[in-house]
Backbone as numpy.savetxt, mean C-alpha at the origin, in Angstrom:
# Nx Ny Nz CAx CAy CAz Cx Cy Cz
2.49 -3.16 16.51 1.66 -1.97 16.51 2.53 -0.72 16.51
1.91 0.41 16.22 2.64 1.66 16.16 3.12 2.14 17.53
2.45 1.67 18.57 2.85 2.03 19.93 2.87 3.54 20.14
1.71 4.16 19.91 1.63 5.60 20.14 1.98 5.89 21.59
2.69 6.98 21.79 3.14 7.35 23.11 4.56 6.91 23.39
5.09 5.97 22.57 6.47 5.54 22.74 7.39 6.55 22.06
8.68 6.54 22.42 9.64 7.48 21.80 9.74 7.31 20.30
9.41 6.12 19.79 9.54 5.86 18.35 8.30 6.24 17.55
7.23 6.59 18.25 5.98 6.88 17.55 6.07 8.22 16.83
5.70 8.21 15.56 5.71 9.42 14.74 4.27 9.82 14.47
3.84 10.96 14.95 2.47 11.41 14.74 2.29 11.86 13.28
1.05 11.94 12.80 0.83 12.43 11.44 1.42 13.82 11.21
1.32 14.70 12.17 1.87 16.04 11.99 3.39 16.00 11.93
4.02 15.13 12.71 5.47 14.98 12.62 5.86 14.41 11.26
5.07 13.47 10.78 5.31 12.89 9.46 5.21 13.96 8.37
4.21 14.80 8.51 4.02 15.89 7.53 5.25 16.79 7.47
5.87 17.05 8.62 7.02 17.95 8.67 8.25 17.35 8.00
8.25 16.05 7.80 9.40 15.37 7.20 9.31 15.27 5.68
8.16 15.64 5.13 7.99 15.58 3.69 7.71 16.94 3.11
7.42 16.95 1.82 7.06 18.20 1.16 6.14 17.91 -0.01
5.45 18.96 -0.45 4.56 18.84 -1.60 5.37 19.02 -2.88
5.18 18.08 -3.80 5.83 18.13 -5.11 4.76 18.37 -6.17
5.07 19.18 -7.16 4.16 19.39 -8.29 4.32 18.21 -9.24
3.28 17.38 -9.36 3.34 16.18 -10.19 2.09 16.11 -11.06
2.26 16.23 -12.35 1.16 16.14 -13.32 0.00 17.06 -12.94
0.33 18.26 -12.52 -0.69 19.25 -12.22 -1.31 19.14 -10.84
-0.79 18.27 -10.01 -1.31 18.08 -8.65 -0.19 18.30 -7.63
-0.59 18.66 -6.41 0.36 18.73 -5.30 0.36 17.38 -4.60
1.48 16.69 -4.68 1.61 15.34 -4.14 2.61 15.37 -3.00
2.19 14.87 -1.83 3.06 14.84 -0.66 4.05 13.69 -0.77
5.33 14.00 -0.55 6.39 13.01 -0.71 7.36 13.10 0.47
7.70 11.95 1.04 8.78 11.86 2.02 9.94 11.13 1.35
11.09 11.75 1.33 12.28 11.21 0.65 13.44 11.30 1.64
13.80 10.17 2.24 14.85 10.15 3.27 15.83 9.02 3.00
17.05 9.20 3.53 18.09 8.19 3.37 19.16 8.66 2.41
20.32 8.09 2.55 21.46 8.45 1.71 21.17 8.10 0.26
21.34 9.06 -0.65 21.04 8.84 -2.06 21.96 7.83 -2.72
23.07 7.49 -2.05 23.98 6.48 -2.60 23.52 5.06 -2.28
22.54 4.93 -1.40 22.02 3.62 -1.02 20.97 3.14 -2.01
20.70 1.83 -2.06 19.59 1.34 -2.90 18.29 2.03 -2.49
17.43 2.26 -3.47 16.19 2.99 -3.24 14.98 2.05 -3.19
14.08 2.34 -2.25 12.78 1.66 -2.19 11.69 2.70 -2.36
10.76 2.47 -3.29 9.57 3.30 -3.46 8.42 2.57 -2.79
7.68 3.27 -1.91 6.63 2.63 -1.11 5.26 3.20 -1.48
4.31 2.30 -1.75 2.95 2.67 -2.15 1.95 2.20 -1.09
1.20 3.13 -0.52 0.30 2.84 0.60 -1.06 2.30 0.14
-1.91 2.02 1.14 -3.22 1.45 0.89 -4.36 2.43 1.00
-5.58 1.90 0.88 -6.83 2.66 0.94 -7.47 2.43 2.31
-7.97 3.46 2.96 -8.05 4.87 2.55 -7.00 5.71 3.28
-5.84 5.14 3.53 -4.88 5.77 4.43 -3.80 6.54 3.65
-2.52 6.39 3.97 -1.52 7.28 3.39 -0.12 6.72 3.64
0.88 7.48 3.22 2.27 7.08 3.41 2.63 6.95 4.89
1.86 7.56 5.76 2.10 7.45 7.21 2.06 6.00 7.67
1.36 5.14 6.92 1.30 3.71 7.25 2.68 3.08 7.34
3.65 3.67 6.63 4.98 3.06 6.55 5.89 3.45 7.72
5.46 4.41 8.53 6.40 4.89 9.55 6.79 3.85 10.60
5.97 2.81 10.88 6.42 1.81 11.85 7.67 1.02 11.41
7.90 0.89 10.10 9.08 0.16 9.62 10.14 1.11 9.06
9.86 2.39 9.05 10.69 3.37 8.37 12.07 3.54 9.00
12.09 3.74 10.32 13.34 4.14 10.98 14.44 3.09 10.85
14.08 1.83 10.77 15.08 0.78 10.58 15.47 0.61 9.12
14.48 0.64 8.25 14.79 0.48 6.82 15.68 1.60 6.29
15.45 2.83 6.78 16.17 3.98 6.23 17.65 3.96 6.58
18.05 3.08 7.49 19.47 2.95 7.82 20.26 2.35 6.65
19.57 1.56 5.83 20.25 0.83 4.75 19.72 1.14 3.36
18.65 1.97 3.29 18.04 2.25 2.00 17.59 3.71 1.94
17.55 4.24 0.74 16.85 5.50 0.52 15.38 5.16 0.34
14.52 5.80 1.09 13.08 5.51 1.06 12.32 6.70 0.49
11.45 6.41 -0.48 10.60 7.44 -1.07 9.16 6.97 -1.00
8.35 7.68 -0.24 6.93 7.34 -0.10 6.10 8.55 -0.47
5.01 8.33 -1.17 4.12 9.42 -1.54 2.72 9.14 -1.03
1.96 10.21 -0.81 0.52 10.09 -0.63 -0.09 10.19 -2.02
-0.74 9.15 -2.47 -1.33 9.19 -3.80 -2.47 10.21 -3.86
-2.84 10.58 -5.06 -3.88 11.59 -5.25 -5.15 11.18 -4.49
-5.65 12.10 -3.65 -6.85 11.83 -2.87 -6.59 11.34 -1.47
-5.31 11.19 -1.11 -4.97 10.58 0.18 -4.01 11.46 0.97
-4.04 11.29 2.30 -3.07 11.95 3.17 -3.00 13.45 2.98
-1.79 13.93 2.70 -1.54 15.37 2.56 -1.54 15.83 1.10
-1.80 14.93 0.18 -1.84 15.29 -1.24 -3.18 15.93 -1.60
-3.26 16.49 -2.80 -4.52 17.04 -3.29 -5.61 15.99 -3.23
-6.85 16.44 -2.97 -7.98 15.52 -2.83 -9.18 16.02 -3.66
-9.11 15.88 -4.96 -10.25 16.32 -5.80 -11.52 15.57 -5.41
-12.62 16.30 -5.33 -13.91 15.69 -5.01 -14.58 15.28 -6.32
-14.11 14.14 -6.85 -14.53 13.71 -8.17 -14.39 12.20 -8.27
-15.18 11.59 -9.14 -15.07 10.14 -9.35 -14.13 9.83 -10.52
-13.16 10.70 -10.75 -12.22 10.48 -11.85 -10.95 9.77 -11.40
-10.91 9.27 -10.16 -9.75 8.52 -9.69 -9.65 7.19 -10.46
-8.47 6.90 -10.98 -8.23 5.62 -11.64 -6.87 5.08 -11.22
-6.73 3.77 -11.29 -5.45 3.15 -10.98 -4.40 3.57 -12.00
-4.79 3.68 -13.26 -3.85 4.12 -14.28 -3.37 5.55 -14.00
-4.27 6.40 -13.53 -3.89 7.77 -13.19 -2.91 7.82 -12.04
-3.14 6.97 -11.03 -2.21 6.91 -9.90 -0.84 6.38 -10.36
-0.86 5.40 -11.26 0.39 4.86 -11.79 1.16 5.93 -12.56
0.44 6.76 -13.29 1.08 7.87 -14.01 1.79 8.81 -13.04
1.15 9.08 -11.91 1.74 9.97 -10.91 3.01 9.35 -10.32
2.96 8.06 -10.02 4.15 7.39 -9.47 5.29 7.46 -10.48
4.99 7.18 -11.73 6.06 7.19 -12.73 6.61 8.59 -12.95
5.74 9.59 -12.90 6.21 10.97 -13.04 7.13 11.33 -11.88
6.80 10.86 -10.67 7.65 11.12 -9.51 9.00 10.42 -9.67
8.99 9.20 -10.19 10.24 8.48 -10.46 11.14 9.31 -11.38
10.52 9.91 -12.39 11.28 10.75 -13.33 11.80 12.01 -12.64
10.95 12.63 -11.84 11.34 13.86 -11.12 12.53 13.58 -10.20
12.50 12.43 -9.53 13.57 12.06 -8.60 14.80 11.52 -9.33
14.69 11.30 -10.62 15.82 10.80 -11.38 16.24 9.39 -11.01
15.27 8.56 -10.65 15.58 7.19 -10.23 15.86 6.31 -11.44
17.01 5.67 -11.45 17.36 4.76 -12.53 16.89 3.34 -12.22
17.07 2.92 -10.98 16.64 1.59 -10.56 16.21 1.65 -9.10
15.25 0.79 -8.73 14.72 0.83 -7.38 13.89 -0.42 -7.10
13.69 -0.69 -5.80 12.78 -1.73 -5.34 11.42 -1.08 -5.11
10.34 -1.88 -5.18 9.01 -1.34 -4.92 8.32 -2.19 -3.87
7.78 -1.51 -2.84 7.05 -2.15 -1.74 5.65 -1.56 -1.69
4.63 -2.41 -1.77 3.25 -1.92 -1.89 2.31 -2.64 -0.94
1.20 -1.95 -0.64 0.18 -2.50 0.25 -1.21 -2.12 -0.25
-2.15 -3.09 -0.26 -3.57 -2.83 -0.48 -3.81 -2.12 -1.82
-4.38 -0.93 -1.79 -4.59 -0.12 -2.99 -3.28 0.05 -3.76
-2.19 0.23 -3.02 -0.88 0.35 -3.64 -0.50 -0.91 -4.41
-0.97 -2.09 -3.98 -0.74 -3.33 -4.73 -1.30 -3.22 -6.13
-2.51 -2.68 -6.22 -3.17 -2.57 -7.52 -2.42 -1.60 -8.43
-1.99 -0.48 -7.87 -1.16 0.46 -8.63 0.12 -0.24 -9.07
0.71 -1.02 -8.17 1.94 -1.74 -8.50 1.72 -2.76 -9.61
0.56 -3.39 -9.65 0.27 -4.34 -10.72 0.30 -3.66 -12.09
-0.31 -2.50 -12.18 -0.28 -1.75 -13.45 1.14 -1.32 -13.78
1.88 -0.86 -12.79 3.26 -0.46 -13.01 4.12 -1.64 -13.43
3.87 -2.81 -12.84 4.61 -4.02 -13.21 4.35 -4.38 -14.66
3.10 -4.28 -15.08 2.75 -4.56 -16.48 3.52 -3.63 -17.42
3.64 -2.37 -17.04 4.39 -1.42 -17.85 5.87 -1.77 -17.89
6.41 -2.21 -16.76 7.81 -2.63 -16.72 8.05 -3.77 -17.72
7.16 -4.74 -17.73 7.33 -5.90 -18.60 7.17 -5.53 -20.07
6.43 -4.46 -20.33 6.27 -3.97 -21.71 7.45 -3.11 -22.16
8.35 -2.81 -21.21 9.48 -1.95 -21.52 9.11 -0.49 -21.57
7.93 -0.15 -21.00 7.44 1.23 -21.06 7.45 1.91 -19.70
7.92 1.23 -18.67 7.88 1.79 -17.32 9.02 2.76 -17.05
8.79 3.63 -16.08 9.82 4.59 -15.66 10.82 3.89 -14.75
12.10 4.05 -15.04 13.12 3.41 -14.23 13.12 1.90 -14.42
14.01 1.24 -13.70 14.12 -0.22 -13.76 13.87 -0.80 -12.38
12.90 -1.70 -12.28 12.60 -2.32 -10.99 13.63 -3.40 -10.67
14.08 -3.41 -9.42 14.96 -4.46 -8.93 14.16 -5.58 -8.28
13.00 -5.24 -7.72 12.13 -6.22 -7.10 10.78 -5.59 -6.82
9.82 -6.45 -6.48 8.48 -5.99 -6.08 8.02 -6.84 -4.91
7.47 -6.19 -3.88 6.93 -6.90 -2.72 5.51 -6.43 -2.46
4.58 -7.39 -2.41 3.18 -7.10 -2.12 2.86 -7.47 -0.67
2.30 -6.52 0.09 1.64 -6.83 1.35 0.16 -7.07 1.04
-0.65 -7.33 2.05 -2.06 -7.67 1.85 -2.74 -6.71 0.88
-3.41 -7.27 -0.10 -4.15 -6.46 -1.06 -4.98 -7.32 -1.99
-5.88 -6.67 -2.72 -6.80 -7.38 -3.62 -6.17 -7.65 -4.97
-5.19 -8.53 -5.00 -4.49 -8.83 -6.25 -5.39 -9.54 -7.26
-6.43 -10.21 -6.74 -7.36 -10.94 -7.60 -8.79 -10.56 -7.22
-9.55 -9.97 -8.12 -10.91 -9.56 -7.75 -11.77 -10.71 -7.27
-11.48 -11.93 -7.75 -12.30 -13.07 -7.35 -12.07 -13.50 -5.91
-10.96 -13.06 -5.30 -10.71 -13.42 -3.89 -10.80 -12.21 -2.97
-11.08 -11.03 -3.53 -11.16 -9.82 -2.70 -12.53 -9.78 -2.03
-12.54 -9.91 -0.71 -13.80 -9.93 0.04 -14.07 -8.54 0.61
-14.66 -7.70 -0.22 -14.92 -6.32 0.18 -15.89 -6.28 1.35
-15.67 -5.36 2.28 -16.60 -5.14 3.37 -17.91 -4.61 2.81
-19.00 -4.83 3.52 -20.31 -4.33 3.09 -20.26 -2.81 2.89
-19.58 -2.13 3.79 -19.46 -0.68 3.67 -18.79 -0.29 2.36
-17.77 -1.04 1.94 -17.09 -0.74 0.69 -18.03 -0.91 -0.49
-18.83 -1.98 -0.46 -19.78 -2.22 -1.55 -20.80 -1.10 -1.64
-21.28 -0.64 -0.49 -22.26 0.44 -0.49 -21.64 1.75 -0.97
-20.40 2.00 -0.59 -19.73 3.24 -1.03 -19.53 3.26 -2.53
-19.35 2.10 -3.14 -19.16 2.02 -4.59 -20.47 2.25 -5.33
-21.59 2.01 -4.66 -22.90 2.13 -5.28 -23.33 3.60 -5.37
-24.47 3.88 -6.04 -24.99 5.25 -6.09 -25.31 5.84 -4.72
-25.41 4.97 -3.71 -25.69 5.44 -2.36 -24.42 5.96 -1.67
-23.28 5.77 -2.32 -22.00 6.06 -1.69 -21.87 7.46 -1.13
-22.29 8.45 -1.91 -22.11 9.83 -1.44 -22.94 10.13 -0.20
-24.10 9.45 -0.08 -24.95 9.68 1.07 -24.40 8.94 2.30
-23.92 7.72 2.07 -23.32 6.97 3.17 -22.10 7.70 3.70
-21.38 8.34 2.79 -20.17 9.07 3.18 -20.49 10.15 4.21
-21.60 10.84 4.00 -22.00 11.91 4.91 -22.27 11.36 6.31
-22.79 10.13 6.34 -23.18 9.52 7.62 -22.03 8.82 8.34
-20.91 8.65 7.64 -19.78 7.93 8.24 -19.00 8.85 9.16
-19.03 8.55 10.45 -18.28 9.32 11.43 -17.15 8.49 12.00
-16.49 9.04 12.99 -15.33 8.38 13.57 -15.66 7.01 14.14
-16.79 6.90 14.85 -17.13 5.64 15.50 -17.31 4.52 14.49
-18.03 4.81 13.40 -18.26 3.79 12.36 -16.95 3.45 11.65
-16.18 4.49 11.36 -14.87 4.24 10.75 -14.03 3.33 11.64
-13.98 3.63 12.93 -13.17 2.86 13.85 -13.57 1.39 13.88
-14.88 1.13 13.89 -15.35 -0.26 13.91 -14.95 -0.99 12.63
-15.20 -0.36 11.48 -14.90 -1.00 10.21 -13.40 -1.20 10.02
-12.63 -0.20 10.36 -11.19 -0.25 10.17 -10.57 -1.31 11.08
-10.98 -1.33 12.33 -10.45 -2.30 13.29 -10.79 -3.74 12.92
-11.90 -3.92 12.21 -12.37 -5.27 11.89 -11.42 -6.03 10.96
-10.53 -5.34 10.26 -9.62 -6.02 9.34 -8.26 -6.30 9.98
-8.08 -5.90 11.24 -6.86 -6.18 11.97 -6.96 -7.52 12.69
-5.83 -8.09 13.08 -5.82 -9.31 13.87 -6.40 -9.08 15.25
-6.86 -10.15 15.88 -7.51 -10.03 17.18 -6.58 -9.45 18.24
-5.29 -9.75 18.16 -4.33 -9.30 19.16 -3.59 -8.02 18.75
-3.92 -7.48 17.59 -3.14 -6.34 17.07 -4.05 -5.20 16.61
-5.15 -5.02 17.33 -6.08 -3.94 16.99 -5.43 -2.58 17.22
-5.77 -1.58 16.42 -5.23 -0.23 16.66 -5.83 0.36 17.92
-5.03 1.17 18.61 -5.53 1.87 19.79 -6.46 2.99 19.35
-7.20 3.56 20.31 -8.10 4.67 19.99 -7.32 5.86 19.45
-6.13 6.11 20.02 -5.32 7.23 19.53 -4.87 6.99 18.09
-4.49 5.77 17.79 -4.09 5.45 16.42 -5.26 5.62 15.46
-6.44 5.17 15.88 -7.63 5.37 15.05 -7.90 6.85 14.82
-7.74 7.64 15.86 -7.95 9.08 15.71 -6.93 9.68 14.74
-5.70 9.18 14.78 -4.67 9.69 13.86 -4.98 9.31 12.42
-5.39 8.06 12.20 -5.79 7.65 10.85 -6.95 8.51 10.36
-7.94 8.71 11.23 -9.13 9.47 10.86 -8.79 10.93 10.55
-7.88 11.51 11.33 -7.46 12.90 11.09 -6.82 13.03 9.71
-5.97 12.06 9.36 -5.30 12.11 8.06 -6.28 11.93 6.92
-7.23 11.03 7.08 -8.24 10.81 6.04 -9.04 12.09 5.80
-9.36 12.80 6.86 -10.19 14.00 6.75 -9.39 15.26 6.46
-8.07 15.19 6.48 -7.24 16.35 6.18 -7.62 16.92 4.82
-7.73 18.25 4.75 -8.08 18.92 3.49 -9.40 18.41 2.93
-10.39 18.27 3.82 -11.74 17.85 3.43 -11.72 16.55 2.65
-10.95 15.59 3.13 -10.69 14.39 2.34 -11.64 13.23 2.52
-12.65 13.32 3.35 -13.46 12.13 3.60 -14.18 11.63 2.35
-14.38 12.51 1.37 -15.05 12.08 0.15 -14.28 11.00 -0.61
-13.02 10.80 -0.23 -12.24 9.75 -0.89 -12.90 8.39 -0.73
-13.66 8.20 0.34 -14.29 6.91 0.59 -15.12 6.45 -0.60
-15.98 7.31 -1.15 -16.82 6.85 -2.25 -16.24 7.19 -3.62
-15.40 8.21 -3.72 -14.84 8.55 -5.03 -13.73 7.59 -5.46
-12.76 7.36 -4.59 -11.63 6.49 -4.95 -12.00 5.01 -4.91
-13.18 4.68 -4.35 -13.61 3.30 -4.28 -13.78 2.67 -5.66
-13.79 3.49 -6.70 -13.93 2.98 -8.06 -12.76 2.08 -8.47
-11.71 2.03 -7.65 -10.59 1.13 -7.96 -11.04 -0.33 -8.01
-12.12 -0.66 -7.31 -12.63 -2.04 -7.33 -13.09 -2.40 -8.74
-13.68 -1.44 -9.44 -14.08 -1.68 -10.83 -12.87 -1.81 -11.73
-11.84 -1.02 -11.47 -10.61 -1.12 -12.25 -10.02 -2.53 -12.14
-10.08 -3.10 -10.94 -9.53 -4.44 -10.75 -10.25 -5.47 -11.62
-11.55 -5.32 -11.76 -12.31 -6.24 -12.61 -11.98 -6.02 -14.08
-11.95 -4.77 -14.49 -11.74 -4.45 -15.90 -10.36 -4.89 -16.39
-9.35 -4.74 -15.55 -7.98 -4.99 -15.99 -7.39 -6.26 -15.39
-8.23 -7.14 -14.88 -7.74 -8.33 -14.19 -6.77 -9.14 -15.04
-7.12 -9.41 -16.29 -6.27 -10.29 -17.10 -4.89 -9.70 -17.30
-4.83 -8.40 -17.55 -3.54 -7.73 -17.76 -2.69 -7.80 -16.49
-3.32 -7.54 -15.35 -2.57 -7.43 -14.11 -2.15 -8.80 -13.58
-3.00 -9.82 -13.74 -2.61 -11.16 -13.31 -1.52 -11.71 -14.23
-1.63 -11.45 -15.51 -0.61 -11.90 -16.46 0.75 -11.31 -16.11
0.75 -10.05 -15.66 2.02 -9.42 -15.29 2.69 -10.15 -14.15
1.91 -10.62 -13.18 2.48 -11.37 -12.05 2.93 -12.76 -12.47
2.21 -13.36 -13.40 2.58 -14.70 -13.88 3.84 -14.66 -14.74
4.00 -13.61 -15.50 5.09 -13.53 -16.48 6.24 -12.64 -16.02
6.20 -12.21 -14.78 7.19 -11.25 -14.29 8.62 -11.77 -14.45
9.48 -10.91 -14.97 10.92 -11.19 -15.01 11.61 -10.54 -13.81
10.81 -9.90 -12.96 11.31 -9.18 -11.79 10.98 -10.01 -10.54
11.93 -10.19 -9.63 11.66 -10.96 -8.40 10.48 -10.38 -7.62
9.62 -11.26 -7.11 8.41 -10.86 -6.41 8.31 -11.56 -5.06
7.97 -10.79 -4.03 7.71 -11.33 -2.70 6.29 -11.03 -2.28
5.75 -11.86 -1.41 4.45 -11.62 -0.78 4.63 -11.79 0.73
4.26 -10.75 1.48 4.24 -10.81 2.94 2.79 -10.56 3.35
2.16 -11.56 3.94 0.70 -11.53 4.08 0.23 -11.85 5.49
-0.66 -11.00 6.01 -1.34 -11.28 7.26 -2.47 -12.26 7.00
-2.38 -13.47 7.56 -3.28 -14.56 7.18 -4.72 -14.39 7.63
-4.94 -13.69 8.76 -6.31 -13.60 9.27 -7.05 -12.37 8.74
-6.49 -11.69 7.79 -7.16 -10.58 7.13 -8.42 -11.09 6.44
-9.61 -10.59 6.81 -10.84 -11.07 6.17 -10.98 -10.62 4.72
-10.23 -9.61 4.33 -10.34 -9.06 2.97 -9.40 -9.77 2.00
-8.14 -9.93 2.38 -7.15 -10.52 1.46 -6.10 -11.30 2.24
-6.55 -12.23 3.05 -5.67 -13.01 3.89 -5.17 -14.28 3.24
-5.20 -15.39 3.98 -4.65 -16.66 3.50 -5.30 -17.11 2.20
-6.57 -16.78 2.01 -7.26 -17.19 0.78 -6.66 -16.51 -0.45
-6.15 -15.28 -0.28 -5.51 -14.60 -1.40 -4.20 -15.28 -1.76
-3.41 -15.69 -0.75 -2.15 -16.38 -1.00 -2.41 -17.70 -1.72
-3.45 -18.42 -1.32 -3.79 -19.69 -1.97 -4.09 -19.47 -3.45
-4.81 -18.42 -3.75 -5.13 -18.10 -5.15 -3.86 -17.71 -5.90
-2.99 -16.96 -5.27 -1.73 -16.54 -5.88 -0.93 -17.77 -6.33
-0.85 -18.77 -5.44 -0.12 -19.99 -5.77 -0.83 -20.78 -6.87
-2.16 -20.86 -6.79 -2.92 -21.64 -7.76 -2.76 -21.08 -9.18
-2.58 -19.79 -9.29 -2.44 -19.15 -10.60 -0.99 -19.12 -11.08
-0.10 -19.72 -10.30 1.32 -19.79 -10.67 1.93 -18.42 -10.95
1.60 -17.46 -10.11 2.23 -16.15 -10.20 3.66 -16.26 -9.67
4.53 -15.44 -10.19 5.92 -15.50 -9.75 6.00 -15.24 -8.25
6.76 -16.07 -7.55 6.87 -15.93 -6.10 8.27 -16.36 -5.67
9.11 -15.39 -5.38 10.48 -15.65 -4.97 10.62 -15.74 -3.45
9.65 -15.16 -2.72 9.73 -15.18 -1.26 8.31 -15.02 -0.73
7.95 -15.87 0.22 6.62 -15.80 0.83 6.74 -15.85 2.35
6.11 -14.90 3.02 6.00 -14.92 4.48 4.53 -14.81 4.84
4.02 -15.80 5.55 2.64 -15.78 6.01 2.63 -15.56 7.52
1.94 -14.54 7.96 1.90 -14.15 9.38 0.56 -14.59 9.95
0.51 -15.70 10.69 -0.75 -16.37 11.02 -1.71 -15.60 11.92
-1.22 -14.64 12.71 -2.10 -13.91 13.63 -2.33 -12.46 13.22
-1.87 -12.12 12.03 -1.89 -10.72 11.59 -2.96 -10.49 10.54
-3.53 -9.28 10.55 -4.60 -8.94 9.64 -4.14 -8.16 8.42
-4.95 -7.17 8.03 -4.81 -6.50 6.74 -3.67 -5.49 6.70
-3.21 -5.00 7.85 -2.16 -3.98 7.90 -0.89 -4.54 8.55
-0.21 -5.49 7.91 0.93 -6.14 8.57 2.05 -5.18 8.97
2.29 -4.14 8.17 3.38 -3.22 8.50 3.05 -2.37 9.73
1.78 -2.28 10.08 1.33 -1.57 11.27 1.19 -2.53 12.45
0.67 -3.72 12.17 0.40 -4.69 13.23 1.65 -5.42 13.70
2.55 -5.72 12.79 3.76 -6.50 13.12 4.95 -5.91 12.37
5.29 -4.65 12.66 6.32 -3.97 11.87 7.68 -4.66 11.88
8.10 -5.17 13.03 9.42 -5.80 13.09 9.47 -7.06 12.23
8.41 -7.87 12.31 8.37 -9.08 11.50 8.37 -8.74 10.01
7.57 -7.78 9.63 7.48 -7.39 8.22 8.83 -6.88 7.72
9.45 -6.03 8.51 10.74 -5.46 8.08 11.79 -6.56 7.93
11.85 -7.48 8.89 12.85 -8.55 8.82 12.61 -9.42 7.58
11.35 -9.78 7.36 11.04 -10.58 6.17 11.39 -9.82 4.90
11.07 -8.54 4.86 11.36 -7.79 3.65 12.86 -7.68 3.41
13.61 -7.43 4.46 15.07 -7.36 4.30 15.65 -8.72 3.94
15.06 -9.79 4.46 15.50 -11.13 4.07 15.25 -11.38 2.58
14.11 -10.92 2.11 13.81 -11.04 0.67 14.83 -10.29 -0.16
15.12 -9.06 0.22 16.09 -8.28 -0.54 17.46 -8.95 -0.51
17.83 -9.50 0.65 19.11 -10.20 0.74 19.13 -11.46 -0.10
17.97 -12.10 -0.23 17.89 -13.36 -0.98 18.01 -13.17 -2.49
17.90 -11.95 -2.94 17.95 -11.71 -4.39 19.29 -12.14 -4.98
20.32 -12.18 -4.14 21.64 -12.59 -4.62 21.92 -14.06 -4.33
20.94 -14.73 -3.66 21.12 -16.14 -3.34 19.92 -16.93 -3.89
19.48 -17.92 -3.15 18.34 -18.71 -3.60 17.05 -18.13 -3.05
15.95 -18.29 -3.79 14.65 -17.86 -3.29 14.21 -18.83 -2.21
13.26 -18.38 -1.36 12.83 -19.26 -0.28 11.42 -18.96 0.16
10.85 -19.89 0.85 9.50 -19.72 1.40 9.56 -19.95 2.90
8.99 -19.03 3.67 9.01 -19.17 5.11 7.62 -18.94 5.67
7.36 -19.51 6.79 6.13 -19.26 7.52 6.50 -18.81 8.91
5.97 -17.65 9.29 6.34 -17.08 10.58 5.29 -17.45 11.61
5.64 -18.31 12.55 4.67 -18.78 13.54 4.64 -17.97 14.78
């Protein structure tokens, strides 16, 4: 857990002070870029409906050995939040690639979670087509809806995607958010009330709560582009890892089973049996160790581990 109140806890406002707004494709996009530029680079893509702040539990250790670049995608965190249903995964991928160009990145690793997984799938497809920005050294997926057929959306998500979404959005307050958000965490790793308040504050920053029903259209993108995105994982020439919280009701052990059944490339697998949908928040030390093990394994043999 993030352990709010501990010396290592970074509040959203502290996180904001460590980044800056970058002009990217006509939008103001919040970016945190830390670590020695001579070190290998990791680009980190966050989930829905949260932000790059999700990465801070694993940040302080990773940044010792890597340059880390995390952005708040359009509609999230401290970035611009247009009140429109024009959010698309392809549009978010364009923003990531534009940022890669702005930063002058030649090669880098990519670490993604949830909504960021879907953006990463489109970016991976572009890499394999030879049209992507920069050269990927590896890709790691945390819990996310990699396959629409195994993505078990919450009832609230389904309603937000429907024409009722804008009305439900008005009725969604902190208490309802807290219940729904906590429900995807492991039984022993629920967020504290302070952590929930911090997540909620970030979501609502700059009148951002409308992201719930506007950006929810990514679920339709997953259906429309499923074949392209699954093929990219099956045909990947880039090493791929999966670190997954098994008890996640949305994309837990059942997602990993589907991943294997479809013969998607898998160079490293870590299954966390008591962890839910936000492994980097719920079990940051385990996630970081597994991720660093994956990166270290790129020069040796691939492996599969189960963390009990």
